[in-house]
N, C-alpha and C positions, 0 to 999 in steps of 0.2 A: 557516556562517550562522546567524545568530539570528532567527526571525520575530518580527515586531513585529505585534500586531493593533491598530495604530493607525493613522492616515493613510492614504496611498494603498493598504493592505492588508487595510482593515477590508471593505469591500464584497466583495471578492474572496475574504476569507476566511471571507463568509460564504455566498455561493455554493459553495463549497468544502464547506463543512460540509452544508449542503444536500442537495448531488449525493452526497455520500458516504453520506449515511442514505437516499437513495433508493435507490442503487445497492448498499448491504447487503441493504435490506428485497427486492428483485428477485432477488439472487443469493439471499438464504435461502430464499425460494419457489420459484423457478427453475432455481437453481443455473448462472445466466449473470450474466455482467457485461455491459450493452449498450454495444457501442460508442459510441454516442452520449451516454453521459454520461462513460465514462473516457478518449477520446481528447480531447474539449475541454479538459479538463483538464490536457493537458502545456504547451500553448500559455498556458492563463490562468495555470498556476505559474510561467513561464519570464515571463509579463509582468509579474506581481505581484510578482515577484523584482527585473526590471528596475524596474521603480517605485519599489519600497522601499529595493533595496539595489543599485543600479547594479553595484558592483565584485563583487558574488555571482554573476552571470548566468553567469561560466562555470562556476562551481561545480555552478549547478543544469541546466545544458546536458549536463555530464559527468554528473550524478547521472541525470537522464531516460534517457541511453543506456545509462548502466552499468546502471540496475535496469531496463529491458528486457531487455538482454543477460544479466544475472545469473539473472533468475529464467525466461528462455526454455533458459537453457543447466541450470538444476534441473529443469525440465519435461521437457527432451530426454533426460536423463540419466535420468529416474527412470523414462520409459517406456521407454529402452530397456533398464533392469536390470529394470522388474516386467512389463513386458510391457503395459502399460495406461495411460491418461492418469492423472494425480496431479493436474495444475494445468492450469486452463484458461488459452485467451489474454487473457481479460480480465481473470485473476489479471496476466498478464506486463505488462499495458499499464496497470493499476492501479498496479503497483511503480512504474513508468517515469514515470507523473505523480507518485509521492511523490518521486522523485527530482529532478523538476522545481521541486517547491514546497519540498524539503527541504536539494536540493544531495547529492552525494555522500556526505558526512559524516553526513547524517542516516540512509542506509538501513539500517546495522547496527542503528539505534534501532527505526526502523520493522518490520524483519523481528522483532527481537527480541520485543518488543511482541505484532505478530501470530502469532509461534509460540507462544509462553508462552500468550496466550489461548485459541489454537486447541486446543492441548494440553490445557488446562484442560476446555476446552468438549466435546472427545473424551471425556474422563476421566468428566466429570461425565455425559456419555450414554451412556457405556458400564455405569457404576454405576446409573443408573436402570433399563438393559435387562438387566441383570446379565451383560453379557459386551461385549468388545470386539475387533473384527475388522478384518486387515488391508484388507479391501472395503469399509468403511462409509467412506461419500463425507460429506464436510462442506464445504459452501462457503467458502471462504478469503476471498474478498472482504470479507465485515463483519471480518473480524480485521485485514487490510492496511489499511482504512477505520479500525479504532480504534486502530493503532498509528500511520496518519499525523495525525492529529490533534494527538496530544500533541507529537510531535516538532516539527510544524509551529510550533504555538501557544509551546512552550517550549524550543525548541532540541534538537540533539541531544544523546545520550546520552553522557556522557563516560566513554569506556574506557580505564583507565590510568590514570596521574597527572595 
């Protein structure tokens, strides 16, 4: 599904951008993504897709469920292996919202953007401090938000041929 930043999706896209900026700043400061910001993005994304491209609603619905399930499983696996939380439930909900906006095909691109940007930020922070530790905490929401926006506005990253 390719997003169109015109017609019926303009206003919802502006809302998405505003919420992503706000949620990112809250996560950066407090290490929490409020449900009041993340959860409404799911029906807003599904509604936007339905208005802009009704045939893509199934992909968006699968994307919302898959996004939540995949990040929840990653969160649970990390906690089991490391014995501590690595991702918050707000990250899970934001990734579910990403799936609602981009469809299931957009999720790998969102996660790729988020991972690369998060790793880059961790490396820069480590270089500034002079060390990097496995116990360092970094909010992941801003990176998910930074991954969601280009995939929503430009479409999924094409992997392969």
